[in-house]
C-alpha positions in Angstrom: -10.0 63.0 48.1 -9.3 63.4 44.5 -6.2 61.3 44.8 -8.0 58.5 46.5 -10.7 58.5 43.8 -8.0 58.1 41.1 -6.3 55.3 43.1 -9.6 53.3 43.3 -10.1 53.8 39.6 -6.6 52.6 38.8 -7.2 49.5 41.0 -10.5 48.7 39.3 -8.8 49.1 35.9 -5.9 46.9 37.0 -8.4 44.2 38.2 -10.3 44.4 35.0 -7.1 44.0 33.0 -6.1 40.9 34.9 -9.5 39.5 34.6 -9.4 40.0 30.9 -6.0 38.4 30.6 -7.1 35.4 32.6 -10.2 35.0 30.4 -8.0 35.2 27.3 -5.6 32.6 28.7 -8.5 30.2 29.4 -9.9 30.7 25.9 -6.4 30.1 24.4 -5.9 27.0 26.5 -9.3 25.6 25.4 -8.4 26.3 21.7 -5.1 24.6 22.1 -6.8 21.5 23.5 -9.3 21.5 20.6 -6.5 21.9 18.1 -4.4 19.1 19.6 -7.4 16.7 19.5 -7.9 17.6 15.9 -4.3 16.8 15.1 -4.5 13.5 17.1 -7.5 12.5 15.1 -5.8 13.3 11.8 -2.7 11.3 12.8 -4.4 8.3 14.2 -5.2 6.5 10.9 -1.5 6.7 9.8 -0.4 5.6 13.3 -2.8 2.7 13.2 -1.5 1.7 9.8 2.1 1.9 11.0 1.3 -0.2 14.0 -0.5 -2.7 11.8 2.5 -2.9 9.5 4.8 -3.4 12.4 2.6 -6.2 13.8 2.4 -7.8 10.3 6.2 -7.9 10.1 6.4 -9.6 13.5 3.6 -12.0 12.6 5.3 -12.7 9.2 8.6 -13.6 11.0 6.7 -15.9 13.4 5.0 -17.6 10.5 8.3 -18.1 8.7 9.7 -19.7 11.8 6.6 -21.8 12.2 6.8 -22.9 8.6 10.4 -23.9 9.0 9.6 -25.8 12.2 6.3 -26.9 10.8 5.0 -28.3 14.1 2.7 -26.5 16.5 3.4 -27.2 20.2 1.2 -29.2 22.5 -0.7 -30.7 19.6 -2.7 -27.5 19.0 -3.0 -26.2 15.5 -3.3 -22.4 15.3 -6.0 -21.1 12.9 -6.4 -17.5 14.0 -6.2 -14.5 11.7 -2.7 -13.5 10.7 -1.2 -16.9 11.4 -0.2 -19.4 8.8 -1.9 -22.8 8.9 0.2 -25.9 9.5 2.1 -27.0 6.3 3.2 -30.6 6.6 5.3 -30.3 3.5 7.5 -27.8 5.4 8.2 -30.4 8.1 11.9 -31.4 8.1 10.7 -35.1 8.4 9.5 -34.9 4.8 13.1 -34.9 3.5 14.2 -37.5 6.0 11.3 -40.0 5.8 10.4 -39.8 2.1 10.8 -43.0 0.1 14.2 -42.8 -1.5 15.8 -45.8 -3.4 19.3 -44.3 -3.0 19.1 -44.6 0.8 20.0 -48.2 1.6 21.3 -48.0 5.2 19.1 -49.5 7.8 19.6 -50.4 11.4 19.2 -54.0 12.4 21.2 -53.9 15.6 19.7 -54.2 19.0 19.3 -51.0 20.9 21.5 -50.0 23.9 18.6 -48.4 25.6 15.2 -49.8 26.7 12.9 -48.3 24.0 9.4 -49.2 23.0 8.2 -48.3 19.6 4.4 -48.2 19.9 2.8 -48.9 16.5 -0.9 -48.7 15.6 -2.4 -50.5 12.6 -5.6 -50.4 10.7 -6.6 -46.8 11.4 -7.5 -44.1 11.3 -10.9 -44.6 12.7 -13.2 -43.1 15.4 -10.8 -44.5 18.0 -7.7 -42.6 16.7 -8.5 -39.3 18.3 -8.7 -41.0 21.7 -5.4 -42.7 21.1 -3.8 -39.4 20.2 -5.1 -37.8 23.4 -3.7 -40.6 25.6 -0.3 -40.3 23.8 -0.3 -36.5 24.4 -1.1 -37.0 28.0 1.9 -39.2 28.5 4.2 -37.2 26.2 4.7 -40.1 23.9 5.3 -40.2 20.1 4.3 -43.4 18.2 3.9 -44.7 14.7 0.7 -45.2 12.8 0.6 -47.7 9.9 -2.5 -46.4 8.1 -5.2 -47.7 5.8 -8.1 -46.4 3.9 -10.6 -48.7 5.5 -12.5 -45.7 7.0 -12.0 -42.9 4.4 -14.1 -40.5 6.5 -11.2 -40.3 8.9 -8.4 -39.6 6.4 -7.8 -36.2 7.9 -6.7 -37.9 11.1 -3.6 -39.0 9.2 -2.5 -35.4 9.0 -3.5 -34.9 12.6 -1.3 -37.8 13.8 1.6 -36.4 11.8 1.0 -32.8 13.0 1.3 -34.0 16.6 4.7 -35.5 15.9 3.9 -39.1 15.2 5.5 -41.1 12.3 3.2 -42.2 9.5 3.7 -45.5 7.7 1.6 -47.2 5.1 -0.2 -50.4 5.9 -2.7 -51.1 3.1 -5.5 -49.4 1.2 -8.1 -52.1 1.5 -6.7 -54.7 4.0 -8.5 -57.3 1.8 -6.0 -60.2 1.7 -7.5 -61.7 -1.4 -7.2 -58.5 -3.2 -3.8 -57.3 -1.9 -2.1 -60.7 -2.3 -3.8 -61.7 -5.6 -0.4 -61.0 -7.3 2.7 -58.9 -6.9 1.2 -56.3 -9.2 -1.9 -56.2 -7.0 0.1 -55.5 -3.9 1.9 -52.7 -5.6 -1.4 -51.2 -6.8 -2.7 -51.3 -3.2 0.5 -49.6 -2.0 0.2 -47.0 -4.7 -3.4 -46.2 -3.6 -2.6 -45.8 0.1 0.5 -43.8 -0.9 -1.7 -41.3 -2.7 -3.9 -41.0 0.4 -1.0 -40.4 2.7 0.7 -37.9 0.3 -2.4 -35.9 0.2 -2.4 -35.6 4.0 1.3 -35.1 4.8 2.8 -33.9 1.6 5.0 -36.9 0.7 5.2 -40.7 0.5 7.0 -42.1 3.5 9.4 -45.0 3.3 7.9 -47.0 6.3 5.4 -49.8 5.5 3.9 -52.8 7.2 2.6 -55.7 5.2 -1.0 -56.7 5.9 -0.6 -59.7 8.3 3.1 -59.0 8.6 5.9 -60.4 6.4 5.5 -63.8 8.1 1.8 -64.2 7.2 0.8 -67.4 5.6 -2.7 -66.3 4.4 -1.0 -64.8 1.3 -0.1 -68.4 0.2 -3.8 -68.9 -0.4 -3.6 -66.5 -3.3 0.0 -66.4 -4.6 2.7 -68.8 -3.7 6.0 -67.2 -2.7 4.6 -63.6 -2.8 6.0 -62.5 0.5 9.5 -63.6 -0.3 9.3 -61.6 -3.6 7.7 -58.5 -2.1 10.1 -58.3 0.8 13.0 -57.9 -1.7 11.1 -55.6 -4.0 9.9 -53.0 -1.5 13.4 -52.6 -0.1 14.9 -52.2 -3.5 12.3 -49.5 -4.2 13.4 -47.5 -1.2 10.9 -48.7 1.4 11.5 -50.6 4.6 8.9 -52.9 6.1 8.4 -53.3 9.8 7.1 -56.3 11.6 6.8 -56.4 15.4 8.4 -58.0 18.4 5.4 -58.1 20.7 1.7 -57.3 20.7 -1.2 -56.7 23.1 -3.1 -59.3 21.2 -5.8 -56.8 20.2 -5.9 -58.2 16.6 -8.6 -60.4 18.2 -11.4 -59.4 20.6 -10.3 -59.1 24.2 -11.1 -57.1 27.3 -8.8 -54.3 28.4 -7.6 -56.4 31.3 -6.7 -59.3 28.9 -4.8 -56.9 26.6 -2.7 -55.6 29.5 -1.9 -59.2 30.7 -1.1 -60.3 27.2 1.3 -57.3 26.9 3.1 -58.3 30.0 3.4 -62.0 28.9 4.6 -61.1 25.4 7.4 -58.8 26.6 8.6 -61.0 29.5 11.8 -61.9 27.5 13.1 -58.4 28.4 14.4 -57.1 25.1 15.9 -53.7 25.2 14.2 -52.6 22.0 10.5 -53.5 21.4 8.5 -52.8 18.3 5.0 -53.2 19.8 1.9 -53.9 17.7 -1.6 -52.6 18.6 -4.5 -51.3 16.6 -6.5 -48.0 16.4 -9.0 -49.3 13.9 -12.8 -49.5 14.2 -14.0 -51.6 17.1 -10.8 -51.3 19.1 -12.3 -49.5 22.1 -10.7 -51.9 24.5 -7.3 -51.0 23.1 -8.1 -47.4 24.0 -9.1 -48.5 27.4 -6.0 -50.5 28.0 -3.5 -48.1 26.5 -2.8 -46.0 29.6 -2.1 -49.2 31.6 0.1 -50.6 28.9 2.2 -47.4 28.8 2.5 -47.3 32.6 3.6 -51.0 32.6 6.4 -50.2 30.2 7.4 -47.1 32.2 7.5 -49.2 35.3 9.9 -51.6 33.5 12.2 -48.7 32.7 11.3 -48.2 29.0 11.1 -45.0 27.1 9.1 -44.4 23.9 10.0 -43.3 20.5 8.5 -43.1 17.0 10.0 -45.1 14.2 12.6 -43.3 12.1 15.4 -44.3 9.8 17.7 -44.9 12.8 15.3 -47.2 14.6 16.0 -50.9 14.8 14.2 -52.7 12.0 12.0 -55.6 13.1 11.7 -58.4 10.6 9.9 -61.8 11.0 10.9 -65.0 9.3 9.1 -65.2 5.9 6.9 -68.2 5.5 5.6 -67.7 2.0 
């Protein structure tokens, strides 16, 4: 009996010991979890800072690449935190297209491929955004010969350029009497529009289009022989002027259907290379309406599209003054 009593006491003591040990282990595990959470909390700020630095390096590399490329794809400018805004002066076209009197080589040869150079005069205006959206939809780059007729839309010059289109200079005022009052008056007008363009894209481009084209006769009402003189002077100064081979006829008021039919009639000669004149100025809503059909007409005739650059064929009219 005595031995049995001692055995029961030993068993109770053993169970008590194991129970105590289990309780101690639970307490220890709980303390370890608490200690670990404290350590994690202490480390998280430094880890966050490290992660932030790593992300900043990746973003910085992306911004450097974007600055070297300069263009944002799909016509969408990024303006989120940590990303560099579009810098037109970093665009490689700035070195290629800037006015440079030392560069005298121009292409006057007919193209081997069927190419249309869509050009838009007299903008920017309230119609320019719609023109840009249509060009984006068809994946086409064009050339905009800009003015300052609607100064509230100057920022659209930068927008056109950012989307990959060529910027040329047309005129600051488009007032024939003022522009062609003298040779000096023309150069003053060109200087003024040059300043506007430079403020928007970071440089003065070499591409220009005379108001009325080089073949205009209205200039003779103000200065005899001025176009003959200007045509030589602008080229000597490093510019190149571009007239056109065909037009939609939207310089006057027409319906969209009439513009499409005029385009077909004016390009029926079948040139491989066509510098095509249209307008994105105020009041040219029918041009916007007709533009998709004009593009699709040229596509159906096997043409591709390109913006003017230094390798494009130069279109000159015969000078009449």
